[in-house]
DRENMI-961686 format. One line per field, with one value per residue (C-alpha): residue in one letter; x, y, z. Coordinates in steps of 0.1 Angstrom, whole numbers. Layout:
N
r: (a  ...)
x: (X  ...)
y: (Y  ...)
z: (Z  ...)
END
This chain:
79
r: (m  e  f  r  n  a  q  w  p  v  g  i  e  v  i  e  d  d  m  a  r  v  i  r  a  k  t  g  a  e  r  l  r  i  s  s  g  m  y  a  s  a  r  k  m  l  l  s  h  l  r  a  e  h  a  e  w  d  e  p  r  i  q  q  e  a  a  r  r  l  s  h  g  a  t  s  a  i  r)
x: (0  14  14  14  28  34  -3  -27  -26  -32  -69  -81  -92  -79  -94  -71  -64  -79  -111  -112  -111  -140  -161  -153  -164  -199  -227  -241  -272  -251  -232  -265  -280  -250  -250  -287  -284  -255  -277  -307  -284  -269  -304  -317  -287  -291  -329  -321  -294  -317  -346  -322  -306  -337  -365  -385  -387  -418  -414  -417  -389  -367  -374  -366  -333  -323  -331  -311  -281  -282  -285  -256  -280  -297  -331  -324  -349  -377  -378)
y: (0  34  62  100  106  85  86  81  56  69  69  80  116  138  172  202  218  251  234  213  246  260  229  227  264  256  247  212  225  241  209  189  213  210  172  170  192  170  138  154  164  129  114  137  129  92  92  111  86  56  71  77  42  23  39  7  8  23  50  26  5  36  47  12  10  45  35  3  21  49  25  4  -25  -25  -24  -55  -75  -52  -67)
z: (0  -10  15  10  44  75  85  56  27  -8  -16  18  16  44  51  50  84  74  62  95  115  95  100  137  141  128  152  153  136  108  102  102  77  54  56  50  19  6  12  -6  -35  -38  -37  -64  -86  -80  -88  -120  -130  -123  -143  -173  -170  -164  -183  -181  -143  -126  -99  -69  -84  -89  -53  -39  -58  -46  -10  -14  -27  -2  27  16  9  43  25  3  24  13  -22)
END
C-alpha cells in the first residue's frame, strides 16, 4: 500500500487543516443542515441517474433502488 505521508494511505481523503477549522467552528445545527443538503443532492442525482438508465422501471422500483443504494444494501430484504 502506497502512503502519501506516515499517517494516511493513498486513496483515503484527508481534510485540510484550514477546512477542518472552518467545519469545527460551525454549530451542530449548521453541520447537520450541510450534511442534510448533501444527502438530498446525492439522492436527487441518483434518482435522475436511475430514471435515465432504467426507463423501463416504474417509480416505486426507482425509489426502492435508490433506498437500497443509499442505505448500503440495508433495504435489500424489502424486495
